[in-house]
DOZA-929385 format. One line per 2 residues: for each residue x, y, z of N, C-alpha, C, O. Coordinates in nm, 2 decimals, decimal comma, always signed. Example, Ala and Ser with C-alpha at 12.3 -4.5 7.8 and 13.67 -1.06 7.14 Angstrom:
% DOZA-929385
+1,32/-0,57/+0,78/+1,23/-0,45/+0,78/+1,32/-0,33/+0,78/+1,42/-0,33/+0,85  +1,28/-0,22/+0,71/+1,37/-0,11/+0,71/+1,29/+0,00/+0,79/+1,34/+0,11/+0,80
***
This chain:
% DOZA-929385
+3,57/-3,56/-0,58/+3,69/-3,53/-0,51/+3,76/-3,42/-0,60/+3,77/-3,44/-0,72  +3,82/-3,33/-0,53/+3,91/-3,23/-0,60/+4,04/-3,23/-0,54/+4,05/-3,23/-0,41
+4,15/-3,24/-0,62/+4,28/-3,26/-0,56/+4,38/-3,20/-0,66/+4,36/-3,20/-0,78  +4,49/-3,14/-0,61/+4,59/-3,08/-0,69/+4,72/-3,14/-0,65/+4,76/-3,14/-0,53
+4,80/-3,20/-0,74/+4,93/-3,25/-0,72/+5,02/-3,20/-0,84/+4,98/-3,22/-0,95  +5,13/-3,14/-0,80/+5,22/-3,09/-0,91/+5,34/-3,17/-0,91/+5,40/-3,20/-0,81
+5,38/-3,21/-1,03/+5,50/-3,30/-1,05/+5,60/-3,22/-1,14/+5,56/-3,18/-1,25  +5,72/-3,20/-1,09/+5,82/-3,12/-1,16/+5,94/-3,21/-1,17/+6,00/-3,26/-1,07
+5,99/-3,23/-1,30/+6,11/-3,32/-1,32/+6,22/-3,23/-1,39/+6,19/-3,17/-1,49  +6,33/-3,24/-1,33/+6,45/-3,17/-1,39/+6,57/-3,25/-1,36/+6,62/-3,25/-1,25
+6,62/-3,32/-1,46/+6,73/-3,42/-1,44/+6,86/-3,35/-1,41/+6,96/-3,42/-1,37  +6,87/-3,22/-1,42/+6,99/-3,15/-1,39/+7,00/-3,11/-1,24/+7,10/-3,05/-1,19
+6,89/-3,13/-1,16/+6,88/-3,10/-1,02/+6,93/-3,22/-0,94/+6,94/-3,34/-0,99  +6,98/-3,20/-0,82/+7,02/-3,31/-0,73/+6,90/-3,40/-0,70/+6,91/-3,52/-0,70
+6,78/-3,34/-0,68/+6,66/-3,42/-0,66/+6,57/-3,40/-0,78/+6,49/-3,30/-0,79  +6,59/-3,49/-0,88/+6,53/-3,46/-1,01/+6,37/-3,45/-1,01/+6,32/-3,38/-1,10
+6,31/-3,52/-0,92/+6,16/-3,52/-0,92/+6,11/-3,46/-0,79/+6,15/-3,50/-0,68  +6,03/-3,36/-0,81/+5,96/-3,29/-0,69/+5,81/-3,30/-0,71/+5,76/-3,27/-0,81
+5,75/-3,34/-0,60/+5,61/-3,35/-0,60/+5,56/-3,25/-0,49/+5,61/-3,25/-0,38  +5,47/-3,16/-0,53/+5,43/-3,06/-0,44/+5,28/-3,03/-0,45/+5,21/-3,08/-0,53
+5,23/-2,95/-0,36/+5,09/-2,90/-0,35/+5,10/-2,75/-0,36/+5,20/-2,69/-0,34  +4,98/-2,69/-0,39/+4,98/-2,55/-0,39/+5,02/-2,49/-0,25/+5,00/-2,55/-0,14
+5,08/-2,37/-0,25/+5,14/-2,31/-0,13/+5,03/-2,30/-0,03/+4,92/-2,25/-0,06  +5,06/-2,33/+0,09/+4,97/-2,32/+0,21/+4,88/-2,44/+0,23/+4,83/-2,45/+0,34
+4,87/-2,53/+0,14/+4,78/-2,64/+0,16/+4,84/-2,74/+0,26/+4,77/-2,79/+0,35  +4,96/-2,78/+0,25/+5,02/-2,88/+0,33/+5,03/-2,83/+0,48/+5,02/-2,90/+0,57
+5,06/-2,70/+0,49/+5,07/-2,64/+0,62/+4,94/-2,65/+0,71/+4,95/-2,64/+0,83  +4,83/-2,68/+0,64/+4,70/-2,69/+0,72/+4,68/-2,83/+0,77/+4,59/-2,85/+0,85
+4,77/-2,92/+0,74/+4,76/-3,06/+0,79/+4,81/-3,06/+0,93/+4,92/-3,03/+0,96  +4,72/-3,10/+1,02/+4,76/-3,09/+1,17/+4,78/-3,23/+1,23/+4,85/-3,24/+1,33
+4,73/-3,34/+1,17/+4,74/-3,47/+1,23/+4,78/-3,58/+1,13/+4,77/-3,56/+1,01  +4,83/-3,69/+1,18/+4,88/-3,79/+1,10/+4,77/-3,86/+1,01/+4,80/-3,89/+0,90
+4,65/-3,87/+1,07/+4,54/-3,93/+0,99/+4,51/-3,85/+0,87/+4,48/-3,90/+0,76  +4,50/-3,72/+0,88/+4,47/-3,63/+0,77/+4,59/-3,63/+0,67/+4,56/-3,63/+0,55
+4,71/-3,64/+0,72/+4,82/-3,65/+0,63/+4,82/-3,78/+0,55/+4,85/-3,77/+0,43  +4,79/-3,89/+0,61/+4,78/-4,02/+0,54/+4,67/-4,01/+0,43/+4,70/-4,06/+0,32
+4,56/-3,95/+0,47/+4,45/-3,94/+0,37/+4,49/-3,86/+0,25/+4,46/-3,89/+0,13  +4,56/-3,75/+0,28/+4,61/-3,66/+0,17/+4,71/-3,74/+0,08/+4,70/-3,73/-0,04
+4,80/-3,81/+0,13/+4,90/-3,89/+0,05/+4,82/-4,00/-0,03/+4,85/-4,01/-0,15  +4,73/-4,06/+0,03/+4,65/-4,16/-0,04/+4,57/-4,10/-0,16/+4,56/-4,15/-0,27
+4,51/-3,98/-0,13/+4,44/-3,91/-0,23/+4,53/-3,87/-0,35/+4,50/-3,87/-0,46  +4,66/-3,83/-0,31/+4,76/-3,79/-0,41/+4,80/-3,91/-0,49/+4,81/-3,90/-0,62
+4,82/-4,02/-0,43/+4,85/-4,14/-0,51/+4,74/-4,18/-0,60/+4,76/-4,22/-0,72  +4,62/-4,17/-0,55/+4,50/-4,20/-0,64/+4,49/-4,11/-0,76/+4,47/-4,15/-0,87
+4,52/-3,98/-0,73/+4,51/-3,88/-0,84/+4,62/-3,91/-0,94/+4,59/-3,90/-1,06  +4,74/-3,94/-0,90/+4,85/-3,97/-0,99/+4,82/-4,09/-1,07/+4,85/-4,10/-1,19
+4,77/-4,20/-1,01/+4,73/-4,32/-1,08/+4,63/-4,29/-1,18/+4,64/-4,34/-1,30  +4,53/-4,22/-1,15/+4,42/-4,18/-1,24/+4,48/-4,10/-1,36/+4,44/-4,12/-1,47
+4,56/-4,00/-1,33/+4,63/-3,92/-1,43/+4,71/-4,01/-1,52/+4,71/-3,99/-1,64  +4,78/-4,10/-1,47/+4,87/-4,19/-1,55/+4,78/-4,27/-1,64/+4,81/-4,29/-1,76
+4,67/-4,32/-1,59/+4,57/-4,40/-1,67/+4,52/-4,31/-1,79/+4,51/-4,36/-1,90  +4,49/-4,19/-1,76/+4,44/-4,10/-1,86/+4,55/-4,07/-1,97/+4,52/-4,07/-2,09
+4,67/-4,06/-1,92/+4,78/-4,04/-2,02/+4,81/-4,16/-2,10/+4,83/-4,15/-2,22  +4,80/-4,28/-2,04/+4,81/-4,40/-2,12/+4,70/-4,41/-2,22/+4,73/-4,45/-2,34
+4,58/-4,38/-2,19/+4,47/-4,39/-2,28/+4,48/-4,29/-2,39/+4,46/-4,31/-2,51  +4,53/-4,17/-2,36/+4,55/-4,06/-2,46/+4,66/-4,11/-2,56/+4,64/-4,08/-2,68
+4,77/-4,17/-2,51/+4,87/-4,22/-2,60/+4,82/-4,32/-2,69/+4,86/-4,33/-2,81  +4,73/-4,41/-2,64/+4,68/-4,51/-2,73/+4,58/-4,45/-2,83/+4,58/-4,49/-2,95
+4,49/-4,37/-2,78/+4,40/-4,30/-2,87/+4,47/-4,23/-2,98/+4,42/-4,22/-3,10  +4,58/-4,17/-2,95/+4,66/-4,09/-3,05/+4,75/-4,19/-3,13/+4,82/-4,14/-3,22
+4,75/-4,32/-3,10/+4,83/-4,42/-3,17/+4,98/-4,40/-3,16/+5,06/-4,43/-3,24  +5,02/-4,34/-3,04/+5,16/-4,32/-3,01/+5,21/-4,45/-2,95/+5,32/-4,50/-2,99
+5,14/-4,51/-2,85/+5,18/-4,63/-2,78/+5,06/-4,72/-2,76/+4,95/-4,67/-2,74  +5,08/-4,85/-2,75/+4,97/-4,94/-2,71/+4,95/-4,93/-2,56/+5,05/-4,93/-2,48
+4,83/-4,92/-2,52/+4,80/-4,90/-2,37/+4,85/-5,02/-2,29/+4,90/-5,00/-2,18  +4,83/-5,14/-2,34/+4,88/-5,26/-2,27/+5,03/-5,25/-2,24/+5,07/-5,29/-2,13
+5,11/-5,21/-2,34/+5,25/-5,21/-2,33/+5,29/-5,10/-2,23/+5,38/-5,11/-2,15  +5,22/-4,98/-2,24/+5,25/-4,87/-2,15/+5,22/-4,90/-2,01/+5,30/-4,88/-1,92
+5,10/-4,97/-1,99/+5,06/-5,01/-1,85/+5,16/-5,11/-1,80/+5,20/-5,10/-1,68  +5,20/-5,20/-1,88/+5,30/-5,31/-1,83/+5,43/-5,24/-1,79/+5,49/-5,29/-1,70
+5,48/-5,14/-1,87/+5,60/-5,07/-1,84/+5,59/-5,01/-1,70/+5,68/-5,02/-1,62  +5,48/-4,94/-1,67/+5,46/-4,88/-1,54/+5,45/-4,98/-1,43/+5,51/-4,96/-1,32
+5,38/-5,09/-1,45/+5,36/-5,19/-1,35/+5,50/-5,26/-1,32/+5,53/-5,28/-1,21  +5,57/-5,29/-1,43/+5,71/-5,34/-1,41/+5,80/-5,25/-1,33/+5,87/-5,30/-1,24
+5,79/-5,12/-1,36/+5,87/-5,03/-1,28/+5,84/-5,03/-1,13/+5,93/-5,04/-1,05  +5,71/-5,02/-1,10/+5,67/-5,02/-0,96/+5,70/-5,15/-0,90/+5,75/-5,16/-0,78
+5,68/-5,26/-0,96/+5,71/-5,39/-0,91/+5,86/-5,40/-0,88/+5,90/-5,44/-0,77  +5,94/-5,37/-0,98/+6,09/-5,38/-0,96/+6,14/-5,29/-0,85/+6,24/-5,33/-0,78
+6,08/-5,18/-0,83/+6,14/-5,08/-0,74/+6,08/-5,09/-0,60/+6,14/-5,04/-0,50  +5,96/-5,15/-0,59/+5,89/-5,14/-0,46/+5,85/-5,28/-0,40/+5,83/-5,30/-0,28
+5,83/-5,38/-0,49/+5,77/-5,50/-0,45/+5,88/-5,61/-0,45/+5,90/-5,69/-0,36  +5,94/-5,63/-0,57/+6,04/-5,73/-0,59/+5,97/-5,87/-0,59/+5,86/-5,88/-0,64
+6,03/-5,97/-0,54/+5,98/-6,10/-0,55/+5,90/-6,14/-0,42/+5,84/-6,25/-0,42  +5,89/-6,06/-0,32/+5,82/-6,10/-0,20/+5,67/-6,06/-0,21/+5,63/-5,95/-0,18
+5,59/-6,16/-0,25/+5,45/-6,14/-0,27/+5,38/-6,11/-0,14/+5,27/-6,05/-0,14  +5,43/-6,16/-0,02/+5,37/-6,12/+0,11/+5,36/-5,97/+0,13/+5,27/-5,92/+0,19
+5,46/-5,90/+0,08/+5,47/-5,76/+0,10/+5,35/-5,69/+0,03/+5,31/-5,59/+0,07  +5,30/-5,75/-0,08/+5,18/-5,69/-0,15/+5,06/-5,69/-0,06/+4,99/-5,59/-0,04
+5,04/-5,81/+0,01/+4,93/-5,82/+0,10/+4,94/-5,73/+0,22/+4,84/-5,67/+0,26  +5,06/-5,72/+0,27/+5,08/-5,63/+0,38/+5,06/-5,48/+0,34/+4,99/-5,41/+0,42
+5,11/-5,44/+0,23/+5,09/-5,30/+0,18/+4,94/-5,28/+0,16/+4,89/-5,17/+0,20  +4,86/-5,37/+0,10/+4,72/-5,35/+0,08/+4,65/-5,33/+0,22/+4,56/-5,24/+0,23
+4,69/-5,41/+0,32/+4,63/-5,40/+0,45/+4,66/-5,27/+0,51/+4,57/-5,20/+0,57  +4,78/-5,22/+0,50/+4,82/-5,09/+0,56/+4,75/-4,98/+0,50/+4,73/-4,87/+0,56
+4,71/-4,99/+0,37/+4,65/-4,88/+0,30/+4,50/-4,86/+0,34/+4,45/-4,75/+0,32  +4,45/-4,96/+0,40/+4,30/-4,96/+0,44/+4,28/-4,89/+0,57/+4,17/-4,88/+0,62
***
């Protein structure tokens, strides 16, 4: 798989985080199914990149991978899942 996702963060902007694709790529998406696949591919790419960054930080002895991964998991849990475990199962089903 080949995929490009660009992430730009600027805390001085009104919308501090921007996620984008190369110019012209998104405009070629014509239907919802293709758009859903693109978003899923983008989430997969970002997760893989995050894993690579966590491993790089551990290999460089900057941070322990386990602690970095836990920080990321906690952030996602606190912001998107909360205490409702049924939502996890629903989200997994919807992704398939």
